[in-house]
N, C-alpha and C positions, 0 to 999 in steps of 0.2 A: 115278386121271383121272376126272374129273366127266362123266358121261354124260346131254346134251342129249336130249330127247324131241322128235320133233317137234312144229311149231306146228303146232295149232288153234285152230277158231274155232268160241265156242260159239253157244246161240241167242241169247246177250244180247248178239251184234255183238263180243266180247272176245276178242282171241288169247288162249291160253293157252300155257303152257314147265313143265317142270318140270327140275330136275335133281335127283340122289340126292349125299344130304349126310353118309351114312351108314349103318347097320344097326340095325335094331331089335332087342331084348332077346332074339327068338326068332329072329334070325337074318334078316330080311328089312328090303327096302329104305326105308329113310325118304327121301323124296321133301321139295322144298319147291317147290310152285307160285305162279306171279306171273302176272297178265293185265293187256292192256293193249289202247288202243282200235287202236291201227298195230304193223306190224312190227317202225316201227324205235323206237319205246318201250319195245316188251316186250324185244328185244334190250340196249338201256339198262339197263334192269330188271334182266335175266338178268347184265351185266356186273357190275353192282352187286352181286349174290348172290352173284356167283361170287368177286370180289375178298373180302366179307365171309367166303365159308368158305374162302378158301385162308389166311386173317390166323387162320383157327383159332377163329371164333366159333360161338358155343353159338345154335342158331338158335331153341332152347329162350326162349333170356334176351330174345328179339326178343318177345315176349309177357308178359315179366315187367310184375308192377304196380311202381307206388315203393317200395309196402312192401318187396318182394320183394328187389329190387335194393337197397334199402337193407341190407338183412341180407349180402347179398353184397357190398356193397360196405365196409362195416365190415371184415370177412373178411379179402378182400383185399388191400385198400390201406390201410386203420386198423390191425389190428392190430398187424402187422408193424413199425409205425412210431413208436406211438406208447403210453404207459404206457396201465394199467386206468383210471383216474381218469378220463383224458382219454377213452377209451370209453364209459365210464360217462353221463359229461358228453354227450355225443355222439348216444348213444340217449336220456338226458332229453330233448334239443332235438329230436330226430325224435319222439319220441311223446307231447308238449306241443303243439308248434307246427308242423310238416311232417303226419306221416300221419295224421292226423284230417280235413284239408282235401283233399290228394291223394295217399294213401296205397293210395286204391282206381283211379288212374288208369293206366294203361299208360304207358311211361317214353317211349314216343316220340310219346305224345298230349300231354305238358303244356304248354303255353301260357307265353310271361313273363308275359301281363295274371296268369295265377293266382300266380305265385310273387309278382308285385310286389304280391297283395293280400294274401299271407301276412306279407310286411314291412311294408306299410302300418298293418296292426294290432298293429304295434309303436310306433307313432307317440306320442309322450311318454312312453315308457317307458326304462326303463335302457339307458344305448344299448352297454355291454359285452356284455349279452348279445345285443340285435338285431346285433349286429358277427359274434357266434357264429352265429346264425342263417343269418347270410348266404352265412360262411364254411360253413358244411354243404353249402347251396343249391350254391353257386357249385362244389365241391370233388366231390359227390357228380354234379352233372349233367356236368362236366366228363368226368367217369371213363367215363359210360354213351356220351358223345360219341364220346370216345376208340374206346370197343369197340363203337362202330356199333349201341348199342340207340336214342339218340337220334341225328338230322340234323343238330341243333346243340347247341348250350348254353343253355336260356333263361335261367339265371340269371346270365349274361355281362355283361347293362346293365341290371340291378338296381338302382333307387333306392333307397337309407339314408334313411327318412323322418327327421323331426327328432328326436331323444331327446333324454333328460336323463341328465348324468354325477352320480353318485351322489358325493355328496361326502366326499373321504376329508380330514376334517378333524382338529386336535388338539382335546381338552379344555380347556374354559375351565376357568380357577382355581376357581371354584365345584365343575365339575363333579368336577375331580380333586380335591379335599379329600372331597365327597363320595364317590368312589369308594375312596378308602383309608380312607375310615372304616366303608363296609359292610363292606367287607374284613376288618377288623377282627372281624366276627361271622359274616359266612359261607363256608360251605362252600368255593366257589369263590375264594376270596380270594387265597390262595397263586398259585393259578391266571392270576388275573387279572394279579395282582401281576406274575407273570413276563413277561409279555406288556410292561406297564406301564413297569417298570422295569429290563430287561434286553431290551426290544424284540424279543422273538421272536412268530414268525408263529404263529398256533394248529398248523399242523401241526407245528412246530416243538416244541412243548411234550408232546406227546404221548408220544411213545416214550422222553423224559428218564428217565433210571435217575439210583440215588444215586450212581452211580460218576462221572456226570458232575459233582460239583460237588463242588470240593477245596476244603473245609472249613478247610484251612492257611493257602492262599494267597486264598481268598472269590472265584476264578474258577468260570465257567462255561463249559462247553466244550460246544456245539453240534456236530454232526456227522451228523447224522441227521435224518429226517424222515417223516412219516406219509400215507398217502394210505388214501380211503376205499374198499370195495368192496363194495357190498352192505349199506353200512352198519358193515363191520366195519375195522378200522385194521391196517395195514400198514406195516413199518418201512421204510424203503427211505434209500439214501442223499440228500442233499440235492440238489437240485435243479441246481446247479453247484456246483464246489469252490469258489464265493466263499462259499455258504451255509455252509462248515466255518469256525468263527470261538472265540476264547474272550474272554469277557465278564465285565466287572468285577460283582459280584454286590453291589447297594446296605447297607450295613447293615439298614435295615427288614426288608432281605427274608432275609437270611443268619439273622439270630431268626427268624423263622419257620421256616425252613429246617432249623435246628438242632433247633428244639424238637419240629416234624415229622419229622425222623429218626428221633429215641427212641420214637416211637409207633405210626412207619410200619412192618409187618413186609413188607411188599413192595420189589421190586427197582426197582420205579419209582416217580417221585413223585406222578406223579396216576394216580390207580384209581376206577373206578366204586364205588359205594357197596357192594355185597358181594361185590365181583371184586377179584383181584390185578391181571388182564389191563389192557389198552391199552383206553381210555376208547372207545365207539362213535361215529359220527356223531349219533349221537340223544342219545345221554349227553352230550355237547360242547353240543348245542342247547337239552337242558334246564336243564344248570349257567348257561349265560348266560342265557336267558330268567328263571331263576328269581333270578341278580343284576342282572339289568335291572332286575325288577317292583320289589326293595330300594330299589335307587339312585333309581328314580325317586318313590316313597314317599316317602326320603329326603332327595329335591329338592323337597318339596310335592305332588305328585300331587295330587289328586282323587279321593277314594274314596267308592265309597255301596256298603252292603253286601258291603264287601272285595272290592270291584271298582274297578278303576281306570280313569272316567270322562273326565277330563280328564289328561293326562299333563304332567311338568312340564320333558321334556329336548328341546333345540333341536335338531330334524333328526334325530332317532335319533343311537345310538351303537354302532359294532360291535366287533368282537372288533380288528378293523384301528384302528381310531380309538385306542387304548391304542398299537400299535406306534409308529403316526405320530406322538404323546405324545413317546413316547421321541425319535426324529429332531428333534422341534422341542426338546427338553430339549438335546439335544448341541447344535443351532444358537444356545441361548440360553448353554449352557457357554463356546460357545468353540471348540470340538472342530473340528480342520481338516476342509477335505472328505475328505481318504485315508482318515482314521481313521474320521469315520463312515462312511465306505464298507462299510469292514472290519468294525464293528461292527452294520451293519445286513446285513450279508450280501447288499450289490448288487452282482452280476455287471457292471454297466456304471455308471460315476460317473455317467454322464448322470442315475441315476434319481435317485442322491444329492441333484445338484445341483440340480435341479426341485424337489424338496423344500427344499434350502436358499434357493435364489433367491424360491419362493412364502413361505418365511416372513421375507426381507429385504423383500420386496414388503410385505407385510402390518405388519412392524414402520414401514416407510416410509409407507403410510397413515395409522397413527396417530398417526405423528409428526406429522403433516400436519394431521389435527385438532386436535390439541395447539396447533400453529401458530396456527390459525386459531381458536381459541379465548382462545389469549392476546392475541393481537391485535386480537379482538373485542372482547375486557375492555377494553384498554390504550385503543381509542377510544371507549367508552363513558362510560368514567372519565372521560377528556381532556373529553368534552361536558360533563359534570356539572361538572366543575370550574371550564371557563367560564363558563357559567347561574351558578353563587353568585358568583365577581369581576365 
């Protein structure tokens, strides 16, 4: 039972009262004191305090900073519900974008304009990352409000600034030819071709073993992926059941796999240069960076003292562009939507349909240009013929 002390008025003119909220480690009483100008206001504050106490609120948390609450929020609400890679991404967002600006503030003192300033710093930047920052703020302060640390959720009505969507595009024909040419001599060649010719996600390539390749039927089985935790890859089941699939291996890639299988003593297809384990996140970044540089040079990049001073690659190319190119190939081969969904490992056929729709729109746009050029040439030719006559 909570014991309420008699109201006292201090020299500053405020009434004071306290309630016992527990015991200290030495057995003494732990009290929480409130003050107000009037008895009525004091009683209102006491009622709020009692309600929070009855909900099991830890009053020490009332003084918690945003940084302290972020750690507690992750432990209480995120870890039981999401994977390790999501936890790592959440911590990265907090450490890069949120805590440097408001980590020192008490949770209950944070105001909406301070969070809006954080959001506005993302203006003109990646849309996906901006949405993630907004999500972390909203979730974290929503739980703070529910737990009584904050009177409201200052992230509830934040405006998302104008951002850019990272283009997910396919390779051009020239880029595709250059990629295949560089693959012939670069160490990452088979890894790149696996994403380009089989449409695998980067994470799906990492745990691939030779047992996943059926050399008799020419088929590849994908039934696992990898997530990075502190740079180290950990194999896990695919994100959804749709990720489990069997994919035909194109002949050029099969030839490479047969040759490499004869030389590779590891059970894994892709390994670091000096290890038989899975590629780390750093390994993947270095492999792609090295391959990308060779591709840029092959496409005509300008060099000065062996440094690229002018790139030849439009809009840049990411590993995901290889997978997107595979989807484009399926469309151009006339593969039906349902089969394409299976081969790409999409859980929702709408995702596949959006890609196919995009391909169709691009094709129609190119056709329209050809129409315009054809009839423009025809009009000019007719005018020239009339002048001659």
